[in-house]
N, C-alpha and C positions, 0 to 999 in steps of 0.2 A: 524614484520610489513612490508608489501609489498607496496612500492611507485612506481607508474607508471608515466612515462614521455612520453606522446604521441606527435606525430608530430602535429603542428598547421595547420588547414585546412582553416581558414578564408583568404579570399583574401588579398593580400599584407602583410600578417603577417609572418615575417621571423625570429622572435625571438623564443627562447626556454626557458622553465621555470626552467631548471636546467643545470648545467655545470659539467664537470668532477670534478671541485673543490668541489662543493656542494654535488655531488653524493658521493664523498669520505667521506665527513663529515656525510652524512646520514648513510652510511655503518659503520663508526666508532661508530655511536650512536646506532648501533644494528639493522638497517633496511636493508631489501633487496630492491634493485632498479632495475627496468626493463625500458629500454629506447627503443622506436620504432626506427627501423633502419632509418637512414637519418634525424632524427628529428633535429640535429644540423647543417645540411649542409649549410644553408644560414648564419649561424653565425660562420662558419669556425670551427666547432667543430665536429670532425670526430667520427665515430662509434668506431674506435680503441681506441680513447682517453677515451671514456666512459667505454669500456671494461677494459682498463688499470686502471681505477679508481675503478673497482670492480662491475660495473653494467653488467646485462645480456641484450641481445637484443631480440626484437620480430619483427615479419614481418609486423604486421598490428595494427590498433588501437584496434580492438577487442582482439587480442592476448596480446597486451601490457597491457590492463586494465583487462584481465581475472584474477580473484582472487585478485585484488588489494584492499588494505584497504584504500589507499589514492591516488587519482589522482591529479597531479600538472600540471596546464596548464597556458598559458598566457591568452587565451581567453575562455570564457564560453563555455560549451559543446553545440554543435549544435543539432538540432532535430535528425539527423542521428547518431551522436555520442552517444546521450542519449540512443538509443536502445541497445547499446553495454555495458552500464555501470550497474553493478549489484546493486541490492537493498542493502542499508546499507553502500555504499561507501561514503567516504569523498572527496569532490572536493575542491581544493584551486585554485582560479584563479581571474582575473578580471572578473566581472559579468555584467557590463553595467547595474547597478541596476535601472536606470531611463528609460531605453528603451528596455531592453531585454523581449520579449514576453513569454519566456519559464520559467520565475522564478517559477511560480506555478507548472509547469510540473516537475521541479526538486523536489519539495516537494512530489508531487504525486508519483514519482519514488522512494521515500524513501531514498533520498540522504541527506547528511549533507553538505551544501555548505557554504564556507567562501568566502566573497566578499572582495577582497583586497582593493577596492576603499573606503571601509567603516571603515578601520583601523583608530582609533581616532588619532588626532594630539596631542599627548602627548609626554613627553620626553622619556619615556620608549619605545615607539613605533617608534621612529625616524629611527632606523635601519631596520624597516619593511616597511617603506613608499615607496611603489612602485610608487605612483603618483609623488612624488617629484624626485626620481631618474630618471624616464623616462622624466619628464618635463625638467630636467637639460639638458638631451641629446637633446631634442627637440628644446629648446631655442638656443643651440649652432648651431645645424644643420639648423635651420630656417634662420640664417644670411648667412650661406654658400649657401643655396638654392637661397636667394636673389641675392647673388653675381654671381651665374650662369647666371642669366638673366639680371643683371644690366651691362650696357655697358660702364661704366666709372670706374675710380679708386675709391677706398674706402678712402684711406688716401690722405692728401695734398701731392702734388708732385711738387717740384720745379726743373725746367729743363732750359736748355739754350733757349728753345723755349717758355718758359713762365711757369707760375704757374697754376696747376690744383687744383681747390678747393676741399676740402674733401666732401664726401657724407654726406647728411643730413638724419639721420635716426630717424623715429618717432616710438616709441615702446608704444603700448597701453596695459597696464597691467603689474604690477611689482611684479607678483608672482615669483615662482621658475623659470619658463620658461622665463618670461620677464627679470628677473635680469640676467639670463645667457645670453640672447640675448643682453642686454645692455653691459655686460662685453665683450662679443665677438666682437661687433661692435666697442667698444672703443679700444680694443686691435688692431683692424685692421685700426684704425685711423679716424673713422667717428665722426662727430659731432652728438650727441644723445639727443633727447628730449623724455620725458616720461609722459604719462597720467596714473593716477591710482586714484580710488575713495577712497582708504584707506589712512588716514593721516599718518599711521605708515610707509608707503612706502617712503616718501619723504627723510628721512634720508638715507635709503638704496640706493636710486637712486643717490643721491648727492655724496655718498661715492664712487661710481663707476665712477664719473666724468661726469655724465649726468645732464641735466637740467630738473627739475620737473615742469610740467606745471599744474597749479591748476585751477580748475573751481571756479569762484567767488561766492561761496555759503558758508555761515557761519554756524558753529556748526553742520556740518553733517559729519558723519564718515561711509564710505561704507564697513566696515568690520563686519562680523557677529561673533557670539561667537566661531565658529570653526576656525576663521582665514581666511575664504574665503570671496571674494567680494559678497555683497549682491545687490539686485536690488534696484535702486534709484528712487526717485520721478520724476514725469513728468517735473517739473520745472528744476531740476538738468539735466535731460536728454536733454532739449532744450538748456540750456546754454553750456552743454558739446558739443553738435553737432555743435554749432556755432563756438566754440573755436577749435574743431577738424578740421573743414573745413578750418579755417584760417591757421593752422599749416600744414595740409595735402597738401595744395596747394604749400607749399615751400619745401616739403620733396621729397627726391629721393627714399627712401625705407620706407615702413610702415610694421611693424610686429605687428599683433594683437593677443592677447593671452586671451582676456576676456571671461570667462566662469562663469555661475552661476549654481551650481549643481542642477539637476532636472528641468532645464528650458532651452528653446532655447537660443542660444548665443545672447547677446545684439547686436543690429545693431549700429556700431560705424562709419563706413565708408559708407555713403549712396551713391546711384547712383549719386546724384547731387554733393556730395563732390568729388567723383572719376572724374567727368567730369571737375573739376577745377584743377586736378593734371597735372604735366608736362608730356609730351610724353617721354617715356623711363623710367618712374617711375615703381616701383615694390611693389606689396603688397603680403606679405606672411600671409595668413589667417589661424592661428593655431587653430582656432575654427571651422574649416570646418566640422568636424564630427557632431557638434551640430548645424548646420545650417549656420555657418559662421558669422563673425563680419561685413562682407560686403555682402549684399543680392545678389550680382552678382557673388560671389564665387561659383564655381562648384566643388563639392566634388571629390577628387582624379583626378583633371585635372588642367592643366595650359593653360590659354588662355589670349588673348589680347583684351582689350576693350578701345577704344578711345586712343590707344597708351600706355595704362597702362597694365602691365602683372600681372595677378592674379594667385597665386599659392594656390591651395586648397588641398594639400596632408593631408589626415586625420590621417595617422599613421606615423608621422615623425620619432619617435624612431626606427621604423623598418628599416629605411634607414641606421642605424648604428647598425646592428643586433649584432655584436660581443660584443661591450661594453654594449649595451642595455641588452643583455641576461646576461652578467656577473653581472650587478647591480641588475637586476630583480631577478635572481637566489639567490643572497645573501639576498635580502629582504625576499624572500619566505623562505629560510632556517632560518633566524632569527625569522620569524613568527611561523614556525612549531616546531622548536627545543624545545622551552619551554614547549610544550605540550607532548613531547615524555617522556614516563614513563615506567620504567622497572617493570614488574610483579615479585615479589620476589620468588614465587614458581617455575615458569618456566624460569625465567630470560629472557623472551621475551619482546619485546618493544611494547607498545600500544600508542594510541593517547588519552590523557586525556583531554577531552573538559570540562573545568571547567567554568561554566556559571557565577561564581562569579568574574572571571577575566574580567575587562572592555574591554580589547582588544578583547577577544573572544566573549563576549556578543554583542559588537558593530558590529562585522564583520560577525557573523554567521547568515545567513538569512533563513536557513531552517534546520530542524533536526527531525529525527524520523517521517517523513510524515507530519510535521506541518510547515507551513510557518510562520516565526517569525517577519517579518517586513511588516505588512499589509498596512502601508502607502505607500510602494513602489508599491504595486498592484493598489492602488488608483491613483497614478500618471499617470498610463497608461490607466485608464478608460476614 
């Protein structure tokens, strides 16, 4: 079985879906691996390191994918890349299932596509969860991004000239990214407050030394069956907005992480709320790719409005490409390796796509020319 690792071509994407570590594991399992020259450059992974791990090199995307049984990428194939992928190939990558206009084209091209975002949140699949591994990195880096633009100290500082008060950080959303942001800000000495619609988040937030701010609404839990935040009622949103405005006005740094799968990011920091914030405050909007938790956020831009710096970097993990690639690659190997199956007669390795496996059935979006998740196509109509 031949696995292809091409260079990512999407703007601002610096990660790679395999590393010399995982390439060596694939080869040990009986696979051949070809890597496009320069694919790991932004993650400080040299061509020589891949060759030492046993991979061969190719000059172009087309050459890399020629004859491949499986293509492993960070981002879904573009229209241009699709023209170079042969019928019957398996593609494993992030697929942007709720916004990618090419999903049906992949099926028409007779590809079998695994969508890494749709791996179920079950115990057996934790080691495959790219969303969590990348969110961890993003939460950490979001705090560092805020510090680049915040003009004061994060911790309390006591000097002969007087005492500098610690920064007040408000984190909106206590998922994986939010919890890492909380932990990082606390390690740096900030006072941290946290909003989250899920009742289960309170204990986690408080265990990190932050204050959980609750919206005064009874008997409402904002967690869906998959463990993600769900959209709340208009009454809840109104009370939440008022409370956020109150706390935002006192905050030095706001980090927003709220996302609802398949929907635009909920507005948490309105223009009116922003106008009440202190000059010199910083907002890191981690939902920028989905429209932003602040309507004034500009995707992949940093700008200042009324003295408040808004940071809308849409691909924060790519700013830490080395570790982000290491974790992503391990997730991908853990996803693919259970499907590797040796044919007894030839002793060659094939990819056994067993639809009775809930991890496979949940993440496989097209196979043999058929699109398997019609609800995703409906979302884009």
